[in-house]
N, C-alpha and C positions, 0 to 999 in steps of 0.2 A: 744788414748792419749788425755789428757786435758791440756790446758795451761791457765795461768793467767798472765796478765801484771801487775806487782806490781808498776812499775814506767816506765818512758819513756825508760830507758836503762836497765831494769831488768825484766826478765820473769822466771816464775817457770813452769815446766812441769812434769807430772807424768802419769804413766800407769802401767797396769798389765804386767808382763813378765814371760816367762818360759825359764829356762836354761836346755838344753838337753845335755845328755852325752851318750857315746857309751856303757858304762859299768854299768850304774845304771839308775833308774827311774828319770824323770825330776823333777826339783824343781820349784815351783811357788813362785812368789814374787811381790814386788812393786818396781818400779824404779822412782826416783825423780831427777830432775836436776834443778839447778839454773844457768841461763846464764845472762851474762852482756855484753852490747855493749861497745866496746873500739874502738873509731874512726869508721871505717867501718866494723869491725868484731864483730861477736857474739862469746864469749868465755865461756866455761863451768867454772863456778866459784866454784861449789860444786855439787857432786852427792851422792846419798844415795840409797842403795839397801837393802830392808828388806825381809827376808824369811818369807813366810806364812806357818804356821804349819798345 
């Protein structure tokens, strides 16, 4: 996973992911999250999953 701090209260993170299933082959993709700090908590503001062909 890689992260980048965009501002004091804003971080983006992304990584390669594999979703596995019992009835079919796994799917590979990319996962990205944008988290923001609200008071003393980090909250997911946005997430994106993209399938790799």
